[in-house]
ROLO-185405 format. One record per residue (C-alpha): residue in three letters; x negated, y negated, z negated. Coordinates in steps of 0.1 Angstrom, whole numbers. Layout:
NODE_ALA_X_Y_Z;
...
//
This chain:
NODE_MET_483_1110_-86;
NODE_LYS_463_1124_-115;
NODE_GLU_430_1118_-96;
NODE_GLU_440_1082_-91;
NODE_MET_447_1078_-127;
NODE_ASP_414_1093_-137;
NODE_ILE_396_1069_-113;
NODE_ASP_416_1040_-126;
NODE_GLU_409_1050_-162;
NODE_ALA_372_1054_-154;
NODE_VAL_370_1019_-138;
NODE_LYS_389_1004_-167;
NODE_SER_366_1021_-193;
NODE_GLY_335_1009_-174;
NODE_ARG_323_1044_-162;
NODE_GLN_315_1049_-126;
NODE_ARG_312_1081_-105;
NODE_TRP_279_1086_-87;
NODE_SER_280_1097_-52;
NODE_THR_257_1125_-41;
NODE_SER_236_1102_-19;
NODE_ALA_231_1079_-49;
NODE_VAL_220_1107_-72;
NODE_VAL_195_1119_-45;
NODE_ALA_182_1084_-39;
NODE_VAL_176_1079_-77;
NODE_ALA_159_1113_-81;
NODE_LEU_137_1106_-51;
NODE_GLY_127_1072_-64;
NODE_ILE_118_1086_-99;
NODE_THR_98_1113_-82;
NODE_LEU_79_1089_-60;
NODE_ILE_69_1069_-91;
NODE_LEU_61_1098_-115;
NODE_VAL_40_1120_-92;
NODE_PRO_13_1094_-83;
NODE_LEU_13_1082_-120;
NODE_CYS_7_1118_-132;
NODE_VAL_-20_1124_-106;
NODE_CYS_-38_1093_-115;
NODE_LEU_-36_1100_-152;
NODE_THR_-48_1136_-148;
NODE_TYR_-77_1125_-126;
NODE_PHE_-89_1096_-148;
NODE_LEU_-83_1114_-182;
NODE_HIS_-99_1146_-171;
NODE_PRO_-130_1155_-192;
NODE_GLY_-153_1158_-162;
NODE_TYR_-144_1124_-147;
NODE_GLY_-174_1103_-140;
NODE_LEU_-199_1131_-139;
NODE_SER_-220_1130_-108;
NODE_ASP_-232_1161_-89;
NODE_THR_-256_1140_-68;
NODE_ASP_-285_1146_-91;
NODE_ASP_-282_1184_-92;
NODE_ASP_-268_1203_-63;
NODE_SER_-264_1236_-82;
NODE_PRO_-250_1243_-117;
NODE_PHE_-281_1265_-124;
NODE_GLU_-303_1247_-150;
NODE_PRO_-336_1265_-153;
NODE_LEU_-358_1266_-184;
NODE_PRO_-395_1261_-180;
NODE_ALA_-417_1292_-185;
NODE_GLU_-444_1293_-210;
NODE_PRO_-477_1279_-195;
NODE_ASP_-496_1313_-198;
NODE_VAL_-469_1333_-180;
NODE_ARG_-460_1310_-151;
NODE_ILE_-457_1328_-117;
NODE_ASN_-466_1307_-87;
NODE_CYS_-435_1299_-66;
NODE_ILE_-455_1287_-36;
NODE_PRO_-482_1314_-31;
NODE_ASP_-482_1309_7;
NODE_ARG_-516_1300_19;
NODE_ASP_-503_1280_48;
NODE_GLN_-481_1258_25;
NODE_SER_-495_1230_4;
NODE_PRO_-474_1228_-28;
NODE_ASN_-451_1198_-31;
NODE_GLU_-422_1189_-53;
NODE_GLU_-396_1191_-25;
NODE_LEU_-405_1226_-13;
NODE_CYS_-406_1237_-49;
NODE_SER_-371_1223_-56;
NODE_ASN_-358_1239_-24;
NODE_ARG_-369_1273_-36;
NODE_GLY_-351_1269_-69;
NODE_CYS_-384_1266_-89;
NODE_MET_-398_1241_-114;
NODE_TRP_-424_1214_-107;
NODE_MET_-446_1205_-137;
NODE_SER_-482_1195_-141;
NODE_PRO_-503_1224_-154;
NODE_TYR_-517_1224_-190;
NODE_SER_-549_1239_-179;
NODE_GLU_-570_1248_-148;
NODE_GLY_-556_1276_-127;
NODE_GLN_-519_1273_-137;
NODE_PRO_-495_1266_-108;
NODE_TRP_-477_1233_-103;
NODE_CYS_-447_1250_-89;
NODE_PHE_-435_1281_-108;
NODE_PHE_-405_1303_-114;
NODE_PRO_-383_1293_-143;
NODE_GLU_-381_1315_-174;
NODE_ASP_-347_1329_-167;
NODE_TYR_-350_1332_-129;
NODE_GLY_-336_1367_-128;
NODE_ALA_-311_1367_-100;
NODE_TYR_-293_1400_-108;
NODE_HIS_-276_1413_-140;
NODE_VAL_-265_1448_-149;
NODE_MET_-228_1453_-144;
NODE_VAL_-225_1490_-150;
NODE_GLU_-249_1516_-163;
NODE_ASP_-237_1552_-160;
NODE_ASN_-256_1582_-174;
NODE_MET_-252_1611_-150;
NODE_SER_-264_1648_-152;
NODE_TRP_-293_1640_-128;
NODE_GLY_-303_1606_-143;
NODE_THR_-289_1571_-144;
NODE_ARG_-269_1550_-119;
NODE_ILE_-270_1512_-123;
NODE_ARG_-250_1486_-105;
NODE_LEU_-265_1451_-102;
NODE_GLU_-246_1419_-93;
NODE_ARG_-264_1388_-81;
NODE_HIS_-259_1356_-101;
NODE_ALA_-243_1332_-76;
NODE_GLU_-256_1301_-93;
NODE_VAL_-293_1311_-90;
NODE_PRO_-309_1297_-58;
NODE_SER_-322_1322_-33;
NODE_PHE_-360_1323_-29;
NODE_PHE_-361_1344_3;
NODE_GLY_-326_1339_18;
NODE_GLY_-303_1367_31;
NODE_VAL_-293_1377_-4;
NODE_ILE_-276_1410_-13;
NODE_GLN_-247_1405_-37;
NODE_THR_-244_1441_-50;
NODE_LEU_-272_1467_-54;
NODE_MET_-269_1503_-66;
NODE_ILE_-300_1519_-82;
NODE_ASP_-301_1557_-88;
NODE_ILE_-328_1569_-111;
NODE_GLU_-332_1607_-109;
NODE_HIS_-353_1624_-135;
NODE_GLN_-368_1652_-114;
NODE_THR_-396_1666_-135;
NODE_ASN_-416_1655_-166;
NODE_ASP_-440_1637_-142;
NODE_ARG_-416_1625_-115;
NODE_ILE_-388_1600_-112;
NODE_HIS_-369_1594_-79;
NODE_PHE_-356_1559_-73;
NODE_LYS_-329_1551_-48;
NODE_VAL_-321_1514_-42;
NODE_ARG_-292_1510_-19;
NODE_GLN_-267_1485_-7;
NODE_LYS_-233_1492_9;
NODE_PRO_-229_1501_38;
NODE_PHE_-266_1511_41;
NODE_PHE_-280_1542_25;
NODE_VAL_-312_1559_36;
NODE_ASP_-320_1590_16;
NODE_CYS_-356_1601_11;
NODE_LEU_-356_1639_12;
NODE_ILE_-372_1650_-20;
NODE_SER_-362_1683_-34;
NODE_SER_-340_1679_-65;
NODE_VAL_-347_1699_-96;
NODE_THR_-318_1711_-117;
NODE_GLY_-317_1707_-154;
NODE_SER_-326_1679_-177;
NODE_PHE_-360_1671_-192;
NODE_CYS_-363_1661_-228;
NODE_LEU_-401_1656_-226;
NODE_SER_-413_1632_-200;
NODE_PHE_-445_1614_-194;
NODE_TYR_-428_1582_-185;
NODE_ILE_-407_1556_-203;
NODE_LEU_-378_1538_-188;
//
């Protein structure tokens, strides 16, 4: 009897009770309206909207090298230099300032690897290099991580080991114990 009075009072006061299916239907309707609206607003108001990647396939933007230090990017004798081949190699195409300079050359900051870790060891130095992913590959078949061991063996001799996991070929050269403060080389 009390429930009937509560319902009657609710009807008289103008309040209605919502059924579960009505609440679910309203929530679903609001969701179906808000989600596409938010997606559209996010897409169109995003700072990168309208920028086209068709002109440049990679994010790497090379800087031209000084004319006197340009290195020919198409040294192949069987290839005639052209702009398409130059671009495919990740190099720059520009008319030379003087006779003998290449049309296609490596950019100033072409270095494909950067030093991640440099450790000083008792026998020398170990350096780990990581390849820049955004720099185009000149030869293909790139190696992502390189380890370089530089062993200071004598005042006149340095032993370099360049390796890649899982390959490691050791050149058997007798090691010398101790460190050398006077050397005839500069690293």
